[in-house]
Structures are given as structure tokens and as C-alpha cells.
N, C-alpha and C positions, 0 to 999 in steps of 0.2 A: 504493499499499499504506500510506503514512504516513497519508493522510486516512482510510483504512478503519480503521486502529488508533484514531485520534482519535474517530471516530464510532461505534465499537463499544460497546455496553452490556455490558461484561464481567461486571457483577454479575448479569446475567440468564442467563449461560451456565454449563453444567456444566464442571467442571475438565477432563474428558476432551476436550471440544470445544475448549477454549482451548489445550490442549497440541497438539491436531491443527492448529489454525490457526496457531500460532506455531512449529510443528515442534520441540517440546521434549518432555521427559518428567520422571519423578521423579528422574532422574539429571542433569538439567540439559542444557545445550548442550555440544556438542563444539567443538573448535577451528575446524573448517571452517564450522560453523553460525555461530560467533561472528564470523568474518571476513566471511561473507556478510551477516550482520545489520548489521555496522558499515558496510559499503559502502552499504547501503540506508538506514540510519537515522542514521548518524553517531554522535557521542559524546553521552553523557548530561550535556549542559551547555546553557547558554542562549546563543542567538545574540547576537552583539555588533553593535550598529549602528555604522555608520561615523561616526567622531568628526569634528566640525567643527574646522577649524584655528582657532587663536587669532585670526588676522586676520579670518577670516569672522565669528566670533562678535563681534569688536569692531565690525566694520562694520555688523552687523545691529542694533546698538544705536541707530543714527542714523535709524531709520525713523519715529520720532515726529515729527509735524508741528511741535510746539513746539521740538524740538531743531533741526529745519531752520530755523525762524524765528530761533532764537538764533544759529545759524551765520551766517545772512545778516546779522543785527544786528552780529555781531562783525566781519564783513568791511566793512560800511558804516561802523562806528565806526573801523575802521582806516584807511579812505579819508579820513575827516574828519581823523584825526590826521596823515596824510601831507600832505594838501592845505593844512591850516591850521597845520601845524607844531606840533601839540599832542601830548599824551602818548598812548601806546597802552594805558594802564592799563585802560580800559573794555573794549577789544577782548580783551586778555589774560585778564581776569577772566571774560568770557563764555565764551571757549574753555576756560578751566580748569574752569568748571562743567560744560560739555558732556562734556569728557574724564572728569571724575570720575564722572558718571552712567554713562558707557559702561563704565568699569572695574567699577563695582558690578554692572551688568547682566551682564557676562561671568562674574563670580564666581557669580552666581545661576543661570546657564545650565546648570550641571552636574547639576541635580537628577535628571533622568530617567536619565542614565547611572549616577549613584550608586545609584539605586533598583535597577537591574539588577545592579550589582555586589553589592549587599546580598543580592539573591535568590540569587546564586551562593554566597555565604558560608553560606547556610542549608543547602546540600546537604552531606550527610555526606561527609567527605573519603575515608573508606574504608568498605567494607561486607563482609559475609560472604556468599559465594555458593557454590553447588554446581555444579561443571562436570565433566562426564564422571564423575559419581558421587563426586567428591572435593570436600570442603569446603575453601575457600581464602579468603584475604582479598585483595581487590583494590581499587584506587582506584575510587571510585563513578562517576567519569566514564567508565569503561570498560564500564559495564553496557549491555546491549542488550536489546530486547524478546525474551522467551523465556528469559532468565536466571532461575534459581531462587535467590531470596535468603532467607537465614536471619535471623530477627529474635529478639533477646533483650532482656530488660529493660534499659533505658538506651540502646538503639540508636536512631539517627535513621533514619527510613525514607528510602532513597536514591533511590527512583523510585516510580511508581504501580504497585501490585502487586495482582493477584487472589490472595487468600489460598488456599492449598491445605491448610494445617494451622494450627490455632489451639488453644492450650492455655492457658486462663485469660488470654487475650490482651486487653490494654487499651492503647489508643493515644490520646495527647493530640493532638487535631487542632484545638485552639482557634485557632491561628494561621491555619488555612485555612477552617474552618467557622464559628468564633465560638462554638461550644458550650463551656460552661464546664467540664464534667467529661469525663474520658477516656471514649472510646467502647469498649464491650465488642464484640470482634470474634468472628465465627463463620464459619469457612471453609465450612461445610456449607450455609449459606443460599443459596437461589437465588430471585431476584425475577422476577416476571412482567412488571411494568410499569416505566416510568421513574420514578425516585424522586430526591429531593434528595440532594445530595452527603453531607450529614451522616448520612443514613440508610443509606448503602451499607456495611453492617456486614461484608460479605465482602470488602471492599477495604481497602488501606492506601495512604495518599497521601504523596507526597514532602513533606518538611517536618514530618511527624508524628514523635512521639517515643514509643517503647514505655515505658509506665509500669509494666506488670505482665505477667507470663507470657511466653510465647514462641510462635513461629510460623514459617511459611514462606509464600512467595508468588512467583508468576510475574510478572516484569516485563512489563506490558502497555503501558506508556508511559514514555518517557525524555526528558530534556531539555525542549525546547519543547513536546513533546506531552503532558506531564504537566499536571495541574490548575494547579500552580504556574506552569508554562510558559505556560499560557493567560493567566494573570494578567499575566505579563511582557509578552505581546503586547498585552494591554489597556492596560498602562501606556504602552507605546510609541505606541499609537493614540489615546490621550487627548490632545486638543489643549491647548496651553498657553493659559491664560485670562488676560485682562487684568482688572485690578481696576477698580471703578467710578471711583476717583480718576484712574487712568491714562487711562481713556476720557474722563473730563471734562476733564482737562488737555490731552489731544490735541485735543478739540473747542474748548477755550479757545484753544489755539495757532492753530487755523484761524481762529477768530473774530478774534483779535488781528491775525493776518496780513492778513486782508481789510480790517479797519478801518485798519490802518497804510497799506496800499496805497492805499485810497480817499482817506485824509486827505492822503497825500503828493501824489497826483495833483492833488487840489483845490488844495492850497497852491501847488504848482508853477504851475498854470494861472493862478490869481489873481495871483501875483507877476508872471508874464509880461504879463498884461493891464495890470498897474500900470506896466509898462515897466521892471521891475527887471532887473538883470544875470542872465543865464542861469545862470552858475556859482554865483552867490550864492543863487539860488532852489533850485538843486539841493542845495546844502549845507544850506539851511534845511529842505528837505523830508526830507533824510537825517537831520538832527537830530530832526525830528519822529518819524521811524520808530524811532529809538533810544529816544526818550522813551516810545513806546507799548509797548515790550517790557519786561516786568518781569524783568530779567536774573537776579535773585536767586531767582526763584520755584522752579525745580527744586532748587536747593541748599537753600533753606529747607525745602521739602517733605521732602527727604532728611534734613536735620538734625532736623526735627520728628519724623519717623518713628523715627529713631535714638534720640532721647530717649525716645520711647514704648517702644521695645524694652527699654531699660534699666529703665524702671519696671515693665514687664510681667515681666521676669526676676525682680524682687524679689517679684512676686506669683505666682511658680511657673509662669509661662508663657514658654517660650523661643521667640522669633520667628526663623524661619529666612529669611524674605524680607520685606524692608522694606515693600513695598506692601501686604502682607497685614494690616498693623496697622490701616490706615484702613478696610479692608473690614469689620473687626469692627464698626465703628460703623454699618454699613448692614445688618448681618445681620438676616434676617427669619425664618429657619428654622434650628434646630439639630437635625441628625440625629445622635443619640447611640447608640453601642454600649451594651449593658447591662452586661456583665461587667467589673467593675473601674472603670467610669466612673460608672454610676448605682448600682452595688453595690460591696461591699467586696472582691470577688474572693477571698472566703474562706468556704467552706461552714461554717455555724454552726448548732448545735442551738438551736432556738427554742421547741419544744414537747415536752413529756414526757407520754406516756399510761401510766398504771399504776393499779392499784386501781380500774379502770373510770371514771377521770376524767382530764381533760387539764389540764396545768399550763403556763402561759405562762412558759417557762424564761428568756426574755429579760428578764423583770422580777422573777421570784421564784426565788431560789436556795435556799429552805428546802425540803429534800427529806425524804421519809419513808423508812422502812426498805425498803419495796418499791422505791421509786425508786433508793435506794442500790444495791440488788441489780441493778437494771436497768443502771445505769451501770457496775458492776463487770463485767457480762457484755460490754457494749459495748467496754470498755477492754481486757479480757483476750483476747477473741475478735477480735483486731486485730493486723495486721502492721506498724503504724506504728512507726517508731523515734524515740524521744524522746531527743534529744541534751542534754547537760548545760546548754548555753546556752539551752535552751528551743526550739531548732529542731526541727521535726518532719519526718521524711521518710516519705512514703507516699502512698497514694491520698487525694485530697481529702476523700472521704466518711469514711474511717477517721480521718484527722487531725482532722476535726471532732468525732468522738466522744472522742478523747483530749483535745482542747482543752476540751470541755465538762466532762470529768472534772477537769481542773485548776481550773476555775472553782468547783468544790465541794470542792477540796482532795483529790482522788483522783489520785495520781501513778501513771502507768503503770509506771515502773521500780520503784517501791516495791511495787506490787501484784504484779508479776511475780516479785520476790524472795520475797514472802510466799506466793504461790500459783504455783509454776513450772509451765510448760506441759510436758506429758508426751506428748501425742499430738495430731494434728490431721487434719482433712479440709479441704483448701484449697477456696476458693470456685471454683465454675465456673458458666458462664452457663446450663447446663441445669438444675442443681439450684437455683440462685439462693440457696444457703446456704453458710455457713462454720461449721465446728465445731472447737473445741479442747477438750482435756481437761487439767485442772489438779489438782495435788495440794492437798488442803485438809482440815485437821483429821483427819489419819490416814486419810482416805478420798480419793475423787476426785469432781470435779464436771465435768459436760459443759456447755459453754456454746455456744449456737448463735445466730447472727444471720443475717438475710436478709430476702427479700421476704415480706410478710405471708401471702399465700395459701399459699405453699409451707411456711412455718413452721407455720401453723395445722394443716396436714395431718399434721404430725408430733407435735401436742400432744394430750394427753388430759386434762390438768389445768390449773388456773390459780392463780396466787398472789394471794390476796385477804386483806387485813387480817392479814398475817403467817401465813396458813394456806393449805395446798394443798387445793383443792376441785376437784370434777369440772367440766370445761368444758362448759357447757350451751348450748343454742340461744340463750337470752337473752344469755348472755355474749358469744357470737359476734356477735350483732346489734349490741350496744354497741361492740364492738371494730371491726367493719367500718364502722359509722357514723362513729366517730372517724377512721378511716383515710380515709374519703371526704372529710370536712371538711378534713383536712390536705392531701389531694391537690388540693382545690378552691382552696386557698391556695398551690398550687405547691410545697408542701413535699415533699422526698424522704424517704420513710418507710422505716425499718428496724425490724423486730420482733426481740425477744430472748426466749429460752427457756433452760431448764436442766434438769438432773436429777442425782441423786446416783448414784455408782457405788462398789461395794466394791473392784473390781479393774479394771485396764485390760484390755479385750478383746484377743483374738488378732487379728493382722492381717486374717485372713480374715473376722472378724466385725465389723470396724471400721465397716462401713456401718450396723450396728445402733445406733450411737451416736445417730443422728438419729431415734429412735423413743421413744414414751412420754414426751415432754417436757412440762415445765410452763411455760405461757405466763406471762411476766412483764410485758411492756408494749412500747411503741413509742417511738421517738425520731424527731421530725420536724425536718428541717434544710433550710436554704436559704442561698443567697448573699444576705445581707440588704442592703437599700438603705442607702446612706450617709446618715447622719442629717441632713446639711446640704443634701442635694439637693432635698428637698421645698420648702424655702424658696427655693432657686435656681430651681426650676420656676415658683413663683409670681411671682418677679421677672421671669422671661421673659414670662409672660402679661401682667403689668403693662406691660412694655416693648414689647408688640406683637410678640413673637417666638414662633413656634410650635415647641414641643419635640416631637421625634418619636423613638421608639425603633426602631432597626433592629438586629436581633440574629440570630445563628445558633441561638439556643436555642429550645426548644419553645414553642409558642404559649401554653399554659396558664401556664407560668412567666412569660413576657413580660407577659401580661395582668395577672397578679397584682402584679408589681412596678410596672408602669405605673400601675395603679389606685391603689396605695398612695402613689405619688409625685405623683399629680395630672396625669400625662402623658396617660393614657387618659381622656378626658372623657365625660360622659354623652351617649348617643346617637351617639358616635363609634365607629369600628371598629378591630379588630385583624385582620390578614390574614396568610397565610403566603406564602412565596415561590412555592409551587405555584399558589395563587389569583391571585397577581400575574401569573404567566406566562400565565394564561388570559385576562387582561384585555387588550382592545384598547387602543390608545393613547388613543383618544377617551374610552373609559370611565374609564381611569386619570386623565386630566386633569379629568374631571367629578367624580370622587370623592376626589381626593387630599387635599382640604382636610378631609375627614371621616375620614381614616385616620390614626390616631396611633401605631399599632404595626405593625411588619413583623417576622414571626418566620420562622425556618428559611429565611433568605434566602441566595442565592448571590452571588458577586462581581458577576455580570451584573445581578442584581436591584438591588444597591446603586447601581450606575452608572445604571440606568434610573430609579430614584427621584430621584436627584440631578438628572438631566437633566429630569425632569418638573417639578420645582419651578423649575428655571432657566427652562424654557419659559414658566412663569407669572410670569416676571420677579421671582422671589424670589432673595435672596442667601443662599446655603446654606453653613452651617458643618457639616462632617462630622467625627465622631470615630471612631477605630478604633485597633486595636493589632495586628491580624494581617495576614498576607500577603493574605488575601481582602479586606481593606479598602483596599489600596493604590490600585487604579484609581479608586475613588470618592473617596478622599482627594485624588488628583491633579486630578480633575475639579472637585471642589467649589470654591467661591469661597474658602473657608477650610478647608483640610485640617488636622485636629488629631489628632496622634498621642499615644499614651501614653508617657511617659518611663520608667516602671518596667516595665510588662509589654509594652510595644510592641516589635515586631520591627524590625530595621534597615530592612526594606523599608518598613514604614509610616512610620517616622521620615523616611526620605529622600524619600518621596512627599508629605510633609506641608508645611504652611506654618508651623505652630505645634506645639510639643511641650509637653505638660503634665507637669511634674516630679512632680506628686502624683497623676496619673491621675484627677482629680476633675472631675466635671461642674460643680460650683460654681465652679471656677477659670475655666471657659469663660465663665460668666456675668460673673464679675469682669472678665475680659479684654474682654468686649463693652462693659462700662461704660467701661473705659479706652480702647477703640477709638473709642467715641462721643466722648469728650473730645478725643482726638487729631484725629479727623475734623473736629469743630467748630472746633478751633484752626487747622487748615489752611485751612478755609473763611474764618475770620476773617483769616488772613494774606493770602489771595487778595483778599478784600474790601478790606482796607487797601491792598495794593499796587496794585490796579486803580483804586481811587478816587484815589490820589495820582498815578498815571500819567495818568489822565483829566484831572486838574488841570493837569499839565504840557502835555498835548496841547491842551487848550482855551486855555491861556494863550498858546501859540505860535500856534494857529490864529486866535484872535480878533485878535491883534496883526497878523498878516499880512492878515487880512480887512479890517482898518481902515487898513491901510497905515502901521502904526506901526513904530518901530524894534524889533528883536528883544529881547524882555524877558529872555531867559535865554541865556547863552553855553553851548556844549557842555560846558565844564568844570563849570558850575553843575548841569546835568542829571546829569552823572556823579556829583557829590558827593551830590546829593539821592537818586539811585537807590541808592547804596552805603551812605550814612550814615543819613539820616533815614527811608529806606524799609526797608532790609534788616535793620538791627539791631533796631528795635522789632518788626518782623514776626517775627523769630526768637524774641524773648522771649515772643511769644504762645504758643509751643509748650508752655510750662509753665503756662499759664493754668489755674486750677482748674476742675473740672467744676461745672455747675449741680447743686444739691442734688437736683433732681427728674429728673436725666438719665435714670434707668432707669424713669421713669414716662412718658417721652415716646415717641412712635412712632419707629420707625427712619427714618433719612434715606432719601430716595427715591434709590436708586442710579441710576435711569434718568433722573432730572431733570437737565438740563444746568445747569452753573454759571451760564452766561449766560442764565438765564430772565428773564422780563419783570420780576418784582419785584426781582430782584438787579440787573439792568441799570439799572432806574429809580433804585434807591438809590445805586449808584456814580456814575451820571451826575449826580444832584442834588448829592451830596457833592463830587464832582470839580469841578463847576461852581461850587460855593460857594468852594472853595479857589482856583480859578482867578480868580474875581471879586475876592476879597480881594487876590490877588497883583497883578491888573491895576490895582486902586485904588492899591496901594502904588507900582507902577511909574509911573503917571501923576503921582502926587504927587512922586515922586523926580525925574521928568523935568523938573519945573519948575526944578530946579537944574542937572541934566545927565543925559544918557542913562546914563552910568556909575553915577550915584547911583540912578537909577530901577531899573537892573538889579540893583544891590546890595539895594535895598529889596524888590524882587520876589523875589529869591533868599532873603533872610532871612524874609520873610513866608511864602512857600511851604514852606520847610524847617521853620520853627517851628510853623506851623499843622498840619502833618502830625503832629508830635509831640503836639499837643493832641488831634488827631482820633483818635489811636490808642485813646483811652478810649471813643470812641463805638462802635467796631466790636466791643468785647468782648461786647456783648449787643444784639440787635435790639430787645428789649422792655424789659429791666431798665435802670434809671437808671445812668449811669456812676458816680454817686457811691456806689452800693451796692457794697461790696466793692472800692473803688478801690485799697486798699492790700494786697490779698491776693496780689499777684504782685510780689515784690521784684525779680525779674529784669527785669521790664518797666520798673520805675522806674530800675533801673541802666542799661538801654539808652537810656531817654529822657535821663537826665542825661549819659551819655557822648556821645550824638548832639548834644544841645544844647551841650555843652562844645566839640565840634569845630566846630560852626557859629559859636559865639561867638568861638572862637580865629581862625577864618578872617576874621571881620568886624572883629575888634579888634586883632589883631597886625599891625602895619604890614608886617613883612617877608614876610607871606603874601599881601598884597594883590595884588601884581603877578602872582604865579603863578596865583591864583584869579580874577584880573580883577574885583576888587571895590574899592569906594571907602570912605573913612571917613564914618560917619554922625554927624550931630549928635544932641544929646539929644532934641530934638523929633521928629526922624526915627525914633529908636529907640522913643520912646513910641508913634508911629504903627504901627511894625512889631509891637510887642508887643500893642497893642490889637487890630489886625487879626488877628494870629495866634491870639488867645484866643477869637475869635468862634465857631469851629466847635462848641465844647462847648455853650454855651447854645443855639445855634440847633438842633442835633440833639436836645438834651434837650427843647426845646419841642415838636418834631415827635413824639417818643416819648410825651410827656405827652398831646398831642392824640389820638394813636392809641389810647392806653390809655382815654382818656375816651370816644372813639367806640365802642370795643369794649364798654365797660360799658353 
């Protein structure tokens, strides 16, 4: 029975048929029916998934290959400390990094559960219901299919209802459908075919809010069977995605693990062939493994992302998950909601038609006498409440009229005091008109506003040049042409008319108010685009990012806004959710690059669009504010929720929240994400090049049967001091000026690609060679001096080399002083190295010797070599490219 309810097209059935199927009536259910329905359907609430224990969540964080490698490195480092009587510092630091990352992961795990909890909060805690012929208030969780619910203005819809009665009923369903204006409901409608969710005007859906009128409806779905419940299921079924950097770091960990293992085996075998001690060679191989692992990389990546989070917060983008920061830098598609993100989320009058001509009201506020009359009608024939602080309460369309009046100094409260309302005929969906009567100049005036065709049917005259003349066929043609032009620009049009009265008619004659009217004009309104979005869209195009509009609004509105912003390009298409449903997967994949706008879409449509882009190896950022957006937000590589208009559900399902609900902020965040991503890659480049230097230094020494050039304590100090501190300072490196003119980073390209590996091998070999030279020169005095010179050369050459990795193409001398934190890290690291080498009390602990002046000059000379060498290669590459 449950599945039958879910699959039934209630909007296609007559009320009598629904009452028969759900065993209910105009008196509602009785107690026996309620108990039976509860046993069958349960409560009107969302199912809770079984929560993982804290221990399970914590252990799941150790699945990453890099984390496993780090744990092995920590164990190996500990063994070295035990066997050789050295410090455990390296081992403890590695374990600390691993545990810190696990804790962060546990905190982020709660996203899906919070999404469902937020969905529950959206349900009305109480509702009005008729049971056994008596109206009563009950907790909404106790509703069952068949219950008869009463709706009044301000009520939240507690379940999915098939309306049985609707009196001027309007329901705001933007959180579910994405449509920007409240939907006019009509209980008497019956549809013959399947239609989109937003067009089911004889239905009311859970999470909607009644903004106008009243009605009644039979509960046809409750809890997980509602449209919102379906979305809750979708959120649960959407798999957690890994970010490009997470995938790359995991691949990097595997690569380093294999390299370490191979290098250790080779070193061990070579040592044994040279006849060296078995335990000595094991310890040497283990030291090599520790040198190969960049222990600080996960911590540095975390800190770099955390710094990026703070910077983005200042730019009105709150990041909920650290890894999502770097995904911004790889974004290739931005799927944006329309209302409030691309537009201002405020219906605004932009065009005025009167005196047989149209005025662009967004640029020209100089109005004529006829236009002044038009605005007076619009403001007085209006139920919006204007509060003293400027706040307006009412239907979005009517508040737009009042707001337009304020722009030309026509205050609603002042006008109502001057011309008080004496009678009215409320708006209803059949007449499509609203009429009020106002006392004016010892007489009365009738003001009517509504749909053009219905209003013209009530008009006999027209106001032209201050005079009332007969409404002719020529007048009608001009009026209707102006209306068509406004409609083509996706404007919502309201027409205004009036007439004079000597006396207010009797109640029985009140319908005669809407006859013999004088046509005054029309007002066209729209939720206009944000002025800054057009430039942001252009930046996206320059940056190689495809902007796409996905909205629940009507196609004509979506097309008009998309064209004005540059989203809908020439020869590209706009399609509806129904058209998308008819597309086979192969057809969608073939055409998706040419589709820029999706209108009247369902939550399932949005998920399908995101999946299709991801199947084409695109990195998708998705924006949204409603419940209907949540599954797509969770699936997207970057789910971006609105901070002002966004529901709790959309925020909890997202990775980033925009505090200003602005598309331009997403583009700004992408630029910041690119900077962060580039800086993480710089840090990886630097750390791997220096670690390669350490590996080759040890490898070559064993290969040539030399003494060990570095002690374990030396490797530890280099990894923690001259590696990690400068790499960390790269996190605040400024972005390239042309960063948003570059193509997005290839999210599917591995970090260890051919070009990258070649660079780090050459640079690592360079630092290894310089250290080996220092070692051999020092060994002429003693092995201890050789090790000291090798340690000093490798440590200081890394500090010089940091400038080389700041840009693969640009000279290191350009912008050398733009990062004060990098200079601070270099000076601190250099100070620690100098202290170790120059302070006698530290010599025994760090196993170094005192160097002479000549030896120091050799160390400094060799350490400075990486900068000119790499600069020379950059110069040669630039020359070849030209």
C-alpha cells in the first residue's frame, strides 16, 4: 500500500476517488481509521539512519594509503630510536599528524545526519486537522494518509496534500521547486497527464508555506513518502565524494610507498653484497624509508586549507569542509540556481506602459500625470503592509508595486490616509482581478488591477494625455503588442484601470464595480539580475569555467535572465526538466556541452545533470538554497548553499555557504581556491624535491660504499625545520595576476606525472650532488666533518631552493619579497641550522662537528647554487618557447 501511495498521481484524480481510496470523507478520519493507518504507514517523520559509533568513525579515517604509509614510517622511526638509543620525536610527530587528521575527519563525518535533522526541523510542529467532523490541533508527526488538514495564511504545510478546497490560496514552494513566486492553488483542477512538481496546482507539499488565502487538503503522503521525504532518501543514497587533492595525495602515498620499498630493498641488497653488517644495513634502509616520506605533508595541507578558509570567510564564503577549498581551484562547471544567486531575489518594477508608450523604469524615474495615476492604483489596490522601518509584508508581486511607489516618493501609508479604502473585491484565480474602492474628493474611485486580458474585458475607455477617450481597436493592438514585448523579456505584467463613483453600491451589486472601467496602463516586473554577475560570468568564461543555470522557474524567465547575463550563449540551448526526462543518457552526454539553461527541473533532474558533468570528468560546483537542491549539493564536487535564503537542509548538505547569496562570490572563491591549490602543489613540489635529495644522497653513498653522509637525527631536523616551515609559509603565497585567465587545473591528472617527476628528480639530484660534494670535501678531515658539511649544505640549499618552486615559469627574482611569511620561515629555519652548527653545547646531541671558515665558505657557496642553476633552466625554457 505504501508504494501504491508513492506512485499514485493524485493530481490526476477526482476528490471523490481519492476519498474512496484513502477511506476518508469531508468529516475526516475517525479514531479506528487513524489507528489502522498509523499501523500501516507509521508516523509523519523521517527515518533515522543507524549512527556509527565514535570509534568506528575514527577508525574509518585510516583508510588512506598515505596515512597507512605514515603509520609505518612512525613505527620504523620508533624502531630506529629504540635500537640506536635516539629520540622518539620523529615517531611522535608523525603519529600526532595522523591523529589530528583523523579527528578532523570525524568532525566532518556528521554532514549527512545533520541534513536529515534539518529536514525534520522544517516540518510544522503542529497543524490543524478535521477528524470525525471536529477541527482540532495536533502534532504534525501524528498525521496519517487520509487526514483532512486545514490551511490558513502563515501555516506551514505539514505533509503532501491533495487540495479539496482553495480560496485565494497561494503557497510559497521555492524551497522545494525553486520557483521564485508563490504558486496560486486551485483544488478543482484535474490533470490528465504527468506534469512537473511545480505545476501541480491542486497539490500542497510538505515544507511549503501559505502566503495568502486558505484551504483544505487530504493527506496523500506523510513522512518519507512525501516529496521532501524522497529528497531525504536521495541525500542518504548520494555517495560521499573524494576531492581531487584527496585522490592525488592518496595516489602520491601509493607512489611514495612503492618508491620507498624498492629503494630500501636495493640499498639493503647492495650493502649485503658489500659485506656490511646485516643490522647496520637494515637500519640504513629504514633511515632511507623515513627520508622518503614527507611526514609534514598532511599537516601542511590541512594548515594551508585552514588558512584559505579564513581568507574565504572574509570574502563572504564560509567553508564547511577543508578539502573543498582546493576543489574550487579545479572547478570547470558552475551550476547556479537563478533566484537570489544570479538575481536579487526581489521582484522589481522595471517597465511602465501608459499613454500608449513604454518607459524603462529602471533608468528613468521622471513620471507623467498618467503614470502617477497608474502607480496610485497599483499601490492602493494592494494588500501589502508597509511597516515604519521600511519593511514590507505581503505577496512579492504586490510588495514590488509598493516599492516602486517609494522610488517616486509615493508612500502607501500616506496615500491610504488620504484616500481610505471603503470596499473591496479580493483577488481570486478565476477572475484574475482585484478591486478596491477609495474615498476621494467627496466622491469615490474604483481601482482594479490584474491580468491584462481579463482587465481589458472590463474596460470601455482609456486614459490618454490626461483625457478619457473610447478604447479603440488601434489602442488595443498597441497595448497587446507592448504586453507581448514585456512577456518576451520574462516580465510579469499587471494592468491597471479605474472609474469614478458617486456612491458605494449595495453588497448585492458589488460585482458591478468591475465594469465600464478606464484603462490606465501596465507595470512590468521581474526579479532582476544582480549587476555584478554579468562581469563574474565573463570571468568564468575567461577562466575556462562553464556557467550553467539550473532553476525551478519557467523557461521563458530563465532564458531572458540567462541571455542578459551572458550565460545562454548563441547557438546554445535552454531545456525544461520534462525535456531532460525524455533524453536518453547517451543523448544527454552528447548535448550537455551545448545546454546552458535547465528550467522547471526536479531534484532528480539536478542530480542527473551533476552526474552527467562528472561522467565527462568535469569538476562541478553546484549552488542552491532549497530542500530540492540538497541531493545535488551533496553530490557535487563543491556544494554551495545560500546563507541568507538557504534552508538548513541545503546548508548542511553543502561544502560552502555564501553569506551574501551572490554568484560573484563563487567566482571570487574559485580564484582563491586556485591560489590555494597552486600553493599546495608548490608545497608538495618543494617537499618531494628535498626528500628526493635526501634519498639520493643516502642511496649514492651506499652504492659507492661510502660512509653514511647523514645521521637519522640530521634527517629528522631537515624534515621538520628546513622542509616543513618554509613549505607552510607557501600557503600564503600571493596568486598570479592572471590566475583567472588560466585554464582550470586538471583534477584527473596525477601529481606524479611525467613533467612533475622529471622536475623533482632533477632538482633533488642537484641538491643531492651538492651535498655529496660537501660530504667528500669534509671527509678529507673526518667523516664527522663530512656529515656536518653535508647536513649544512642540504639544509641551507633547501632554503634557497624554496624560491625556485614559487613559479615554474616566472623568475624567482620577480616578486621575491611579496611573501613576508616565507622570509620569516627561511630566517627562522636558517637560524636553527646555524645554532645547531655553531653552538658547541648542541653538537653532541645533533652529532655535528665545528666547521672552519673555509669549510663554511664551501657550504655557503654550494648551498647558493640551486637558485642560479634553476633560473638558467627557466631562462632556456622561456627562450625555446619564444
